[in-house]
PDB file with SEQRES, HELIX, SHEET and CRYST1 records, atoms N, CA, C and O in Angstrom:
SEQRES   1 A   74  MET THR LEU ASP ARG SER ALA GLU ARG VAL LEU ILE LEU          
SEQRES   2 A   74  ALA PRO VAL GLY ARG ASP ALA GLU LEU MET CYS THR TYR          
SEQRES   3 A   74  LEU GLU ARG ALA GLY MET LEU CYS LYS THR CYS ASP ASP          
SEQRES   4 A   74  MET ASP SER LEU CYS SER GLU MET ALA GLY GLY VAL GLY          
SEQRES   5 A   74  ALA LEU VAL PHE THR ASP GLU ALA LEU ALA GLN ALA GLY          
SEQRES   6 A   74  ALA THR HIS LEU LEU ALA GLU CYS LEU                          
HELIX    1 AA1 SER A    6  GLU A    8  5                                   3    
HELIX    2 AA2 ASP A   19  ARG A   29  1                                  11    
HELIX    3 AA3 MET A   40  MET A   47  1                                   8    
HELIX    4 AA4 ASP A   58  LEU A   61  1                                   4    
HELIX    5 AA5 GLY A   65  HIS A   68  1                                   4    
HELIX    6 AA6 LEU A   69  CYS A   73  3                                   5    
SHEET    1 AA1 3 CYS A  34  CYS A  37  0                                        
SHEET    2 AA1 3 VAL A  10  LEU A  13  1                                        
SHEET    3 AA1 3 ALA A  53  PHE A  56  1                                        
CRYST1    1.000    1.000    1.000  90.00  90.00  90.00 P 1           1          
ATOM      1  N   MET A   1       0.809  -1.164   0.001  1.00  0.00           N  
ATOM      2  CA  MET A   1      -0.041   0.009  -0.048  1.00  0.00           C  
ATOM      3  C   MET A   1       0.880   1.175  -0.066  1.00  0.00           C  
ATOM      4  O   MET A   1       1.829   1.166   0.717  1.00  0.00           O  
ATOM      5  N   THR A   2       0.706   2.179  -0.874  1.00  0.00           N  
ATOM      6  CA  THR A   2       1.285   3.307  -1.107  1.00  0.00           C  
ATOM      7  C   THR A   2       0.529   4.544  -0.405  1.00  0.00           C  
ATOM      8  O   THR A   2      -0.649   4.769  -0.683  1.00  0.00           O  
ATOM      9  N   LEU A   3       1.168   5.259   0.422  1.00  0.00           N  
ATOM     10  CA  LEU A   3       0.499   6.353   1.145  1.00  0.00           C  
ATOM     11  C   LEU A   3       0.912   7.656   0.290  1.00  0.00           C  
ATOM     12  O   LEU A   3       2.073   7.843  -0.072  1.00  0.00           O  
ATOM     13  N   ASP A   4      -0.051   8.457   0.029  1.00  0.00           N  
ATOM     14  CA  ASP A   4       0.089   9.788  -0.667  1.00  0.00           C  
ATOM     15  C   ASP A   4       0.405  10.772   0.426  1.00  0.00           C  
ATOM     16  O   ASP A   4      -0.477  11.150   1.197  1.00  0.00           O  
ATOM     17  N   ARG A   5       1.486  11.137   0.496  1.00  0.00           N  
ATOM     18  CA  ARG A   5       2.085  12.163   1.567  1.00  0.00           C  
ATOM     19  C   ARG A   5       2.016  13.672   1.048  1.00  0.00           C  
ATOM     20  O   ARG A   5       2.376  14.609   1.761  1.00  0.00           O  
ATOM     21  N   SER A   6       1.545  13.827  -0.199  1.00  0.00           N  
ATOM     22  CA  SER A   6       1.714  15.173  -0.796  1.00  0.00           C  
ATOM     23  C   SER A   6       1.040  16.204   0.106  1.00  0.00           C  
ATOM     24  O   SER A   6       1.501  17.344   0.069  1.00  0.00           O  
ATOM     25  N   ALA A   7       0.036  15.956   0.890  1.00  0.00           N  
ATOM     26  CA  ALA A   7      -0.526  16.977   1.774  1.00  0.00           C  
ATOM     27  C   ALA A   7       0.428  17.231   3.023  1.00  0.00           C  
ATOM     28  O   ALA A   7       0.201  18.171   3.783  1.00  0.00           O  
ATOM     29  N   GLU A   8       1.315  16.517   3.180  1.00  0.00           N  
ATOM     30  CA  GLU A   8       2.404  16.770   4.223  1.00  0.00           C  
ATOM     31  C   GLU A   8       3.636  17.485   3.698  1.00  0.00           C  
ATOM     32  O   GLU A   8       4.561  17.792   4.450  1.00  0.00           O  
ATOM     33  N   ARG A   9       3.636  17.725   2.500  1.00  0.00           N  
ATOM     34  CA  ARG A   9       4.896  18.247   1.790  1.00  0.00           C  
ATOM     35  C   ARG A   9       5.087  19.751   2.277  1.00  0.00           C  
ATOM     36  O   ARG A   9       4.116  20.469   2.517  1.00  0.00           O  
ATOM     37  N   VAL A  10       6.294  20.143   2.397  1.00  0.00           N  
ATOM     38  CA  VAL A  10       6.655  21.570   2.825  1.00  0.00           C  
ATOM     39  C   VAL A  10       7.406  22.144   1.650  1.00  0.00           C  
ATOM     40  O   VAL A  10       8.473  21.681   1.245  1.00  0.00           O  
ATOM     41  N   LEU A  11       6.728  23.270   1.084  1.00  0.00           N  
ATOM     42  CA  LEU A  11       7.278  24.014   0.061  1.00  0.00           C  
ATOM     43  C   LEU A  11       8.079  25.233   0.620  1.00  0.00           C  
ATOM     44  O   LEU A  11       7.584  25.969   1.474  1.00  0.00           O  
ATOM     45  N   ILE A  12       9.281  25.414   0.134  1.00  0.00           N  
ATOM     46  CA  ILE A  12      10.197  26.484   0.554  1.00  0.00           C  
ATOM     47  C   ILE A  12      10.560  27.419  -0.515  1.00  0.00           C  
ATOM     48  O   ILE A  12      11.054  27.068  -1.587  1.00  0.00           O  
ATOM     49  N   LEU A  13      10.280  28.678  -0.159  1.00  0.00           N  
ATOM     50  CA  LEU A  13      10.778  29.813  -1.119  1.00  0.00           C  
ATOM     51  C   LEU A  13      11.785  30.685  -0.333  1.00  0.00           C  
ATOM     52  O   LEU A  13      11.408  31.439   0.564  1.00  0.00           O  
ATOM     53  N   ALA A  14      12.967  30.568  -0.670  1.00  0.00           N  
ATOM     54  CA  ALA A  14      14.022  31.268   0.015  1.00  0.00           C  
ATOM     55  C   ALA A  14      15.008  31.709  -1.134  1.00  0.00           C  
ATOM     56  O   ALA A  14      16.001  31.004  -1.318  1.00  0.00           O  
ATOM     57  N   PRO A  15      14.818  32.775  -1.888  1.00  0.00           N  
ATOM     58  CA  PRO A  15      15.672  33.037  -3.112  1.00  0.00           C  
ATOM     59  C   PRO A  15      16.986  33.500  -2.887  1.00  0.00           C  
ATOM     60  O   PRO A  15      17.738  33.557  -3.860  1.00  0.00           O  
ATOM     61  N   VAL A  16      17.425  33.868  -1.686  1.00  0.00           N  
ATOM     62  CA  VAL A  16      18.758  34.335  -1.527  1.00  0.00           C  
ATOM     63  C   VAL A  16      19.736  33.319  -0.881  1.00  0.00           C  
ATOM     64  O   VAL A  16      19.412  32.734   0.152  1.00  0.00           O  
ATOM     65  N   GLY A  17      20.960  33.100  -1.501  1.00  0.00           N  
ATOM     66  CA  GLY A  17      21.904  32.272  -0.913  1.00  0.00           C  
ATOM     67  C   GLY A  17      21.425  30.713  -0.872  1.00  0.00           C  
ATOM     68  O   GLY A  17      20.727  30.282  -1.790  1.00  0.00           O  
ATOM     69  N   ARG A  18      21.802  29.913   0.173  1.00  0.00           N  
ATOM     70  CA  ARG A  18      21.501  28.672   0.226  1.00  0.00           C  
ATOM     71  C   ARG A  18      20.386  28.363   1.277  1.00  0.00           C  
ATOM     72  O   ARG A  18      20.261  27.190   1.629  1.00  0.00           O  
ATOM     73  N   ASP A  19      19.720  29.137   1.707  1.00  0.00           N  
ATOM     74  CA  ASP A  19      18.767  29.106   2.732  1.00  0.00           C  
ATOM     75  C   ASP A  19      17.710  28.036   2.474  1.00  0.00           C  
ATOM     76  O   ASP A  19      17.361  27.283   3.383  1.00  0.00           O  
ATOM     77  N   ALA A  20      17.191  27.960   1.231  1.00  0.00           N  
ATOM     78  CA  ALA A  20      16.192  26.958   0.945  1.00  0.00           C  
ATOM     79  C   ALA A  20      16.702  25.605   0.998  1.00  0.00           C  
ATOM     80  O   ALA A  20      16.032  24.702   1.499  1.00  0.00           O  
ATOM     81  N   GLU A  21      17.892  25.410   0.492  1.00  0.00           N  
ATOM     82  CA  GLU A  21      18.528  24.125   0.331  1.00  0.00           C  
ATOM     83  C   GLU A  21      18.823  23.618   1.788  1.00  0.00           C  
ATOM     84  O   GLU A  21      18.535  22.460   2.090  1.00  0.00           O  
ATOM     85  N   LEU A  22      19.386  24.465   2.681  1.00  0.00           N  
ATOM     86  CA  LEU A  22      19.660  24.087   4.050  1.00  0.00           C  
ATOM     87  C   LEU A  22      18.437  23.807   4.743  1.00  0.00           C  
ATOM     88  O   LEU A  22      18.407  22.766   5.400  1.00  0.00           O  
ATOM     89  N   MET A  23      17.408  24.553   4.719  1.00  0.00           N  
ATOM     90  CA  MET A  23      16.060  24.273   5.502  1.00  0.00           C  
ATOM     91  C   MET A  23      15.674  22.898   4.960  1.00  0.00           C  
ATOM     92  O   MET A  23      15.478  21.999   5.778  1.00  0.00           O  
ATOM     93  N   CYS A  24      15.554  22.664   3.707  1.00  0.00           N  
ATOM     94  CA  CYS A  24      14.974  21.461   3.154  1.00  0.00           C  
ATOM     95  C   CYS A  24      15.966  20.201   3.668  1.00  0.00           C  
ATOM     96  O   CYS A  24      15.453  19.148   4.045  1.00  0.00           O  
ATOM     97  N   THR A  25      17.179  20.357   3.658  1.00  0.00           N  
ATOM     98  CA  THR A  25      18.053  19.349   4.223  1.00  0.00           C  
ATOM     99  C   THR A  25      17.628  19.006   5.685  1.00  0.00           C  
ATOM    100  O   THR A  25      17.401  17.825   5.948  1.00  0.00           O  
ATOM    101  N   TYR A  26      17.516  19.862   6.558  1.00  0.00           N  
ATOM    102  CA  TYR A  26      17.104  19.680   7.819  1.00  0.00           C  
ATOM    103  C   TYR A  26      15.685  18.984   8.047  1.00  0.00           C  
ATOM    104  O   TYR A  26      15.463  18.105   8.880  1.00  0.00           O  
ATOM    105  N   LEU A  27      14.821  19.502   7.211  1.00  0.00           N  
ATOM    106  CA  LEU A  27      13.450  19.009   7.281  1.00  0.00           C  
ATOM    107  C   LEU A  27      13.471  17.488   6.859  1.00  0.00           C  
ATOM    108  O   LEU A  27      12.940  16.617   7.547  1.00  0.00           O  
ATOM    109  N   GLU A  28      14.099  17.252   5.725  1.00  0.00           N  
ATOM    110  CA  GLU A  28      14.170  15.843   5.238  1.00  0.00           C  
ATOM    111  C   GLU A  28      14.821  14.914   6.292  1.00  0.00           C  
ATOM    112  O   GLU A  28      14.378  13.781   6.479  1.00  0.00           O  
ATOM    113  N   ARG A  29      15.858  15.398   6.964  1.00  0.00           N  
ATOM    114  CA  ARG A  29      16.493  14.524   8.126  1.00  0.00           C  
ATOM    115  C   ARG A  29      15.511  14.258   9.156  1.00  0.00           C  
ATOM    116  O   ARG A  29      15.599  13.194   9.768  1.00  0.00           O  
ATOM    117  N   ALA A  30      14.555  15.106   9.443  1.00  0.00           N  
ATOM    118  CA  ALA A  30      13.501  14.867  10.418  1.00  0.00           C  
ATOM    119  C   ALA A  30      12.404  14.005   9.715  1.00  0.00           C  
ATOM    120  O   ALA A  30      11.420  13.712  10.394  1.00  0.00           O  
ATOM    121  N   GLY A  31      12.467  13.609   8.540  1.00  0.00           N  
ATOM    122  CA  GLY A  31      11.472  12.697   7.995  1.00  0.00           C  
ATOM    123  C   GLY A  31      10.378  13.461   7.193  1.00  0.00           C  
ATOM    124  O   GLY A  31       9.370  12.827   6.881  1.00  0.00           O  
ATOM    125  N   MET A  32      10.477  14.618   6.872  1.00  0.00           N  
ATOM    126  CA  MET A  32       9.587  15.421   6.186  1.00  0.00           C  
ATOM    127  C   MET A  32       9.810  15.428   4.720  1.00  0.00           C  
ATOM    128  O   MET A  32      10.942  15.365   4.241  1.00  0.00           O  
ATOM    129  N   LEU A  33       8.759  15.502   4.029  1.00  0.00           N  
ATOM    130  CA  LEU A  33       8.869  15.782   2.558  1.00  0.00           C  
ATOM    131  C   LEU A  33       9.097  17.308   2.301  1.00  0.00           C  
ATOM    132  O   LEU A  33       8.493  18.160   2.953  1.00  0.00           O  
ATOM    133  N   CYS A  34      10.014  17.618   1.302  1.00  0.00           N  
ATOM    134  CA  CYS A  34      10.329  18.952   1.134  1.00  0.00           C  
ATOM    135  C   CYS A  34      10.558  19.323  -0.274  1.00  0.00           C  
ATOM    136  O   CYS A  34      11.115  18.486  -0.986  1.00  0.00           O  
ATOM    137  N   LYS A  35      10.222  20.418  -0.762  1.00  0.00           N  
ATOM    138  CA  LYS A  35      10.521  20.898  -2.090  1.00  0.00           C  
ATOM    139  C   LYS A  35      11.016  22.384  -2.037  1.00  0.00           C  
ATOM    140  O   LYS A  35      10.367  23.215  -1.403  1.00  0.00           O  
ATOM    141  N   THR A  36      12.076  22.693  -2.652  1.00  0.00           N  
ATOM    142  CA  THR A  36      12.494  23.998  -2.886  1.00  0.00           C  
ATOM    143  C   THR A  36      11.885  24.616  -4.055  1.00  0.00           C  
ATOM    144  O   THR A  36      11.709  23.948  -5.074  1.00  0.00           O  
ATOM    145  N   CYS A  37      11.542  25.873  -3.982  1.00  0.00           N  
ATOM    146  CA  CYS A  37      10.992  26.570  -5.295  1.00  0.00           C  
ATOM    147  C   CYS A  37      11.954  27.697  -5.637  1.00  0.00           C  
ATOM    148  O   CYS A  37      12.602  28.253  -4.750  1.00  0.00           O  
ATOM    149  N   ASP A  38      12.049  28.030  -6.897  1.00  0.00           N  
ATOM    150  CA  ASP A  38      12.931  29.102  -7.289  1.00  0.00           C  
ATOM    151  C   ASP A  38      12.297  30.416  -7.310  1.00  0.00           C  
ATOM    152  O   ASP A  38      13.000  31.417  -7.173  1.00  0.00           O  
ATOM    153  N   ASP A  39      10.941  30.515  -7.481  1.00  0.00           N  
ATOM    154  CA  ASP A  39      10.325  31.679  -7.474  1.00  0.00           C  
ATOM    155  C   ASP A  39       8.787  31.523  -7.014  1.00  0.00           C  
ATOM    156  O   ASP A  39       8.354  30.398  -6.765  1.00  0.00           O  
ATOM    157  N   MET A  40       8.019  32.590  -6.911  1.00  0.00           N  
ATOM    158  CA  MET A  40       6.646  32.438  -6.555  1.00  0.00           C  
ATOM    159  C   MET A  40       5.719  31.724  -7.493  1.00  0.00           C  
ATOM    160  O   MET A  40       4.726  31.109  -7.103  1.00  0.00           O  
ATOM    161  N   ASP A  41       6.119  31.844  -8.866  1.00  0.00           N  
ATOM    162  CA  ASP A  41       5.372  31.194  -9.822  1.00  0.00           C  
ATOM    163  C   ASP A  41       5.527  29.630  -9.634  1.00  0.00           C  
ATOM    164  O   ASP A  41       4.575  28.851  -9.593  1.00  0.00           O  
ATOM    165  N   SER A  42       6.712  29.320  -9.538  1.00  0.00           N  
ATOM    166  CA  SER A  42       6.997  27.664  -9.272  1.00  0.00           C  
ATOM    167  C   SER A  42       6.400  27.327  -7.958  1.00  0.00           C  
ATOM    168  O   SER A  42       5.979  26.180  -7.809  1.00  0.00           O  
ATOM    169  N   LEU A  43       6.318  28.115  -7.058  1.00  0.00           N  
ATOM    170  CA  LEU A  43       5.698  27.738  -5.693  1.00  0.00           C  
ATOM    171  C   LEU A  43       4.218  27.388  -5.961  1.00  0.00           C  
ATOM    172  O   LEU A  43       3.707  26.335  -5.579  1.00  0.00           O  
ATOM    173  N   CYS A  44       3.569  28.352  -6.646  1.00  0.00           N  
ATOM    174  CA  CYS A  44       2.073  28.328  -6.960  1.00  0.00           C  
ATOM    175  C   CYS A  44       1.917  27.117  -7.729  1.00  0.00           C  
ATOM    176  O   CYS A  44       0.969  26.395  -7.422  1.00  0.00           O  
ATOM    177  N   SER A  45       2.769  26.719  -8.790  1.00  0.00           N  
ATOM    178  CA  SER A  45       2.513  25.536  -9.428  1.00  0.00           C  
ATOM    179  C   SER A  45       2.579  24.276  -8.614  1.00  0.00           C  
ATOM    180  O   SER A  45       1.732  23.388  -8.715  1.00  0.00           O  
ATOM    181  N   GLU A  46       3.636  24.224  -7.785  1.00  0.00           N  
ATOM    182  CA  GLU A  46       3.904  23.158  -6.826  1.00  0.00           C  
ATOM    183  C   GLU A  46       2.746  22.980  -5.852  1.00  0.00           C  
ATOM    184  O   GLU A  46       2.492  21.867  -5.392  1.00  0.00           O  
ATOM    185  N   MET A  47       2.089  23.990  -5.555  1.00  0.00           N  
ATOM    186  CA  MET A  47       1.005  23.932  -4.542  1.00  0.00           C  
ATOM    187  C   MET A  47      -0.204  23.131  -5.096  1.00  0.00           C  
ATOM    188  O   MET A  47      -1.015  22.661  -4.299  1.00  0.00           O  
ATOM    189  N   ALA A  48      -0.349  22.965  -6.388  1.00  0.00           N  
ATOM    190  CA  ALA A  48      -1.346  22.186  -7.039  1.00  0.00           C  
ATOM    191  C   ALA A  48      -1.174  20.629  -6.743  1.00  0.00           C  
ATOM    192  O   ALA A  48      -2.119  19.840  -6.735  1.00  0.00           O  
ATOM    193  N   GLY A  49       0.059  20.315  -6.517  1.00  0.00           N  
ATOM    194  CA  GLY A  49       0.414  18.916  -6.180  1.00  0.00           C  
ATOM    195  C   GLY A  49       0.142  18.604  -4.726  1.00  0.00           C  
ATOM    196  O   GLY A  49       0.507  17.511  -4.294  1.00  0.00           O  
ATOM    197  N   GLY A  50      -0.392  19.365  -4.031  1.00  0.00           N  
ATOM    198  CA  GLY A  50      -0.524  19.145  -2.496  1.00  0.00           C  
ATOM    199  C   GLY A  50       0.588  19.798  -1.777  1.00  0.00           C  
ATOM    200  O   GLY A  50       1.744  19.826  -2.199  1.00  0.00           O  
ATOM    201  N   VAL A  51       0.172  20.335  -0.644  1.00  0.00           N  
ATOM    202  CA  VAL A  51       1.067  20.932   0.243  1.00  0.00           C  
ATOM    203  C   VAL A  51       0.493  20.998   1.746  1.00  0.00           C  
ATOM    204  O   VAL A  51      -0.683  21.254   2.006  1.00  0.00           O  
ATOM    205  N   GLY A  52       1.425  20.747   2.633  1.00  0.00           N  
ATOM    206  CA  GLY A  52       0.945  20.854   4.164  1.00  0.00           C  
ATOM    207  C   GLY A  52       1.433  22.205   4.821  1.00  0.00           C  
ATOM    208  O   GLY A  52       0.879  22.714   5.796  1.00  0.00           O  
ATOM    209  N   ALA A  53       2.615  22.764   4.125  1.00  0.00           N  
ATOM    210  CA  ALA A  53       3.133  24.017   4.799  1.00  0.00           C  
ATOM    211  C   ALA A  53       3.935  24.764   3.823  1.00  0.00           C  
ATOM    212  O   ALA A  53       4.562  24.135   2.969  1.00  0.00           O  
ATOM    213  N   LEU A  54       3.975  26.050   3.867  1.00  0.00           N  
ATOM    214  CA  LEU A  54       4.765  27.025   3.163  1.00  0.00           C  
ATOM    215  C   LEU A  54       5.680  27.673   3.984  1.00  0.00           C  
ATOM    216  O   LEU A  54       5.288  28.137   5.054  1.00  0.00           O  
ATOM    217  N   VAL A  55       6.984  27.787   3.601  1.00  0.00           N  
ATOM    218  CA  VAL A  55       8.094  28.381   4.387  1.00  0.00           C  
ATOM    219  C   VAL A  55       8.592  29.513   3.507  1.00  0.00           C  
ATOM    220  O   VAL A  55       8.779  29.271   2.315  1.00  0.00           O  
ATOM    221  N   PHE A  56       8.819  30.705   3.980  1.00  0.00           N  
ATOM    222  CA  PHE A  56       9.247  31.854   3.183  1.00  0.00           C  
ATOM    223  C   PHE A  56      10.276  32.449   4.072  1.00  0.00           C  
ATOM    224  O   PHE A  56      10.325  32.315   5.295  1.00  0.00           O  
ATOM    225  N   THR A  57      11.211  33.218   3.213  1.00  0.00           N  
ATOM    226  CA  THR A  57      12.130  34.101   3.914  1.00  0.00           C  
ATOM    227  C   THR A  57      11.538  35.519   3.659  1.00  0.00           C  
ATOM    228  O   THR A  57      10.666  35.657   2.802  1.00  0.00           O  
ATOM    229  N   ASP A  58      11.993  36.567   4.381  1.00  0.00           N  
ATOM    230  CA  ASP A  58      11.429  37.771   4.201  1.00  0.00           C  
ATOM    231  C   ASP A  58      11.688  38.414   2.759  1.00  0.00           C  
ATOM    232  O   ASP A  58      10.919  39.215   2.228  1.00  0.00           O  
ATOM    233  N   GLU A  59      12.869  37.952   2.210  1.00  0.00           N  
ATOM    234  CA  GLU A  59      13.167  38.385   0.796  1.00  0.00           C  
ATOM    235  C   GLU A  59      12.196  37.842  -0.190  1.00  0.00           C  
ATOM    236  O   GLU A  59      11.909  38.509  -1.183  1.00  0.00           O  
ATOM    237  N   ALA A  60      11.669  36.666   0.023  1.00  0.00           N  
ATOM    238  CA  ALA A  60      10.741  36.114  -0.896  1.00  0.00           C  
ATOM    239  C   ALA A  60       9.378  36.749  -0.809  1.00  0.00           C  
ATOM    240  O   ALA A  60       8.600  36.599  -1.751  1.00  0.00           O  
ATOM    241  N   LEU A  61       9.052  37.405   0.189  1.00  0.00           N  
ATOM    242  CA  LEU A  61       7.741  38.132   0.369  1.00  0.00           C  
ATOM    243  C   LEU A  61       7.869  39.605  -0.002  1.00  0.00           C  
ATOM    244  O   LEU A  61       6.861  40.302  -0.122  1.00  0.00           O  
ATOM    245  N   ALA A  62       9.137  40.102  -0.190  1.00  0.00           N  
ATOM    246  CA  ALA A  62       9.418  41.478  -0.443  1.00  0.00           C  
ATOM    247  C   ALA A  62       8.655  41.878  -1.703  1.00  0.00           C  
ATOM    248  O   ALA A  62       8.230  40.999  -2.453  1.00  0.00           O  
ATOM    249  N   GLN A  63       8.479  43.092  -1.945  1.00  0.00           N  
ATOM    250  CA  GLN A  63       7.899  43.675  -3.169  1.00  0.00           C  
ATOM    251  C   GLN A  63       6.627  43.059  -3.336  1.00  0.00           C  
ATOM    252  O   GLN A  63       5.891  43.069  -2.349  1.00  0.00           O  
ATOM    253  N   ALA A  64       6.180  42.478  -4.472  1.00  0.00           N  
ATOM    254  CA  ALA A  64       4.924  41.926  -4.739  1.00  0.00           C  
ATOM    255  C   ALA A  64       4.714  40.470  -4.459  1.00  0.00           C  
ATOM    256  O   ALA A  64       3.709  39.876  -4.850  1.00  0.00           O  
ATOM    257  N   GLY A  65       5.672  39.906  -3.781  1.00  0.00           N  
ATOM    258  CA  GLY A  65       5.640  38.455  -3.484  1.00  0.00           C  
ATOM    259  C   GLY A  65       4.431  38.017  -2.787  1.00  0.00           C  
ATOM    260  O   GLY A  65       3.773  37.087  -3.254  1.00  0.00           O  
ATOM    261  N   ALA A  66       4.075  38.626  -1.680  1.00  0.00           N  
ATOM    262  CA  ALA A  66       2.846  38.366  -0.825  1.00  0.00           C  
ATOM    263  C   ALA A  66       1.671  38.565  -1.599  1.00  0.00           C  
ATOM    264  O   ALA A  66       0.797  37.702  -1.683  1.00  0.00           O  
ATOM    265  N   THR A  67       1.607  39.861  -2.268  1.00  0.00           N  
ATOM    266  CA  THR A  67       0.421  40.221  -3.113  1.00  0.00           C  
ATOM    267  C   THR A  67       0.104  39.000  -4.200  1.00  0.00           C  
ATOM    268  O   THR A  67      -1.043  38.587  -4.375  1.00  0.00           O  
ATOM    269  N   HIS A  68       1.180  38.509  -4.860  1.00  0.00           N  
ATOM    270  CA  HIS A  68       1.108  37.549  -5.867  1.00  0.00           C  
ATOM    271  C   HIS A  68       0.551  36.255  -5.298  1.00  0.00           C  
ATOM    272  O   HIS A  68      -0.319  35.617  -5.892  1.00  0.00           O  
ATOM    273  N   LEU A  69       1.076  35.876  -4.125  1.00  0.00           N  
ATOM    274  CA  LEU A  69       0.709  34.593  -3.458  1.00  0.00           C  
ATOM    275  C   LEU A  69      -0.771  34.713  -3.118  1.00  0.00           C  
ATOM    276  O   LEU A  69      -1.500  33.756  -3.381  1.00  0.00           O  
ATOM    277  N   LEU A  70      -1.245  35.745  -2.588  1.00  0.00           N  
ATOM    278  CA  LEU A  70      -2.763  35.887  -2.169  1.00  0.00           C  
ATOM    279  C   LEU A  70      -3.626  35.970  -3.426  1.00  0.00           C  
ATOM    280  O   LEU A  70      -4.711  35.390  -3.443  1.00  0.00           O  
ATOM    281  N   ALA A  71      -3.177  36.687  -4.512  1.00  0.00           N  
ATOM    282  CA  ALA A  71      -4.015  36.944  -5.598  1.00  0.00           C  
ATOM    283  C   ALA A  71      -4.054  35.763  -6.599  1.00  0.00           C  
ATOM    284  O   ALA A  71      -5.058  35.506  -7.264  1.00  0.00           O  
ATOM    285  N   GLU A  72      -2.881  35.049  -6.666  1.00  0.00           N  
ATOM    286  CA  GLU A  72      -2.912  34.095  -7.945  1.00  0.00           C  
ATOM    287  C   GLU A  72      -2.839  32.547  -7.297  1.00  0.00           C  
ATOM    288  O   GLU A  72      -3.234  31.576  -7.942  1.00  0.00           O  
ATOM    289  N   CYS A  73      -2.418  32.462  -6.263  1.00  0.00           N  
ATOM    290  CA  CYS A  73      -2.129  31.121  -5.824  1.00  0.00           C  
ATOM    291  C   CYS A  73      -3.129  30.555  -4.825  1.00  0.00           C  
ATOM    292  O   CYS A  73      -3.239  29.332  -4.738  1.00  0.00           O  
ATOM    293  N   LEU A  74      -3.829  31.323  -4.101  1.00  0.00           N  
ATOM    294  CA  LEU A  74      -4.775  30.819  -3.051  1.00  0.00           C  
ATOM    295  C   LEU A  74      -6.047  30.822  -3.481  1.00  0.00           C  
ATOM    296  O   LEU A  74      -6.950  30.437  -2.738  1.00  0.00           O  
TER     297      LEU A  74                                                      
END                                                                             
């Protein structure tokens, strides 16, 4: 029996440096499913596949990021 864990998946948007990669590494070590996203559009696309949590850095939400998330993704 295969369990669909897509609703437990954590999507991370942290566009500066290695923040997203490092966060995902730690979450995976704890047994969580994780996916890093390059930008808000890719995060919105990934949300269609199921998501349990979203993690952002402040840089990801700067400018129109939060507005885009609310208007286009939710």
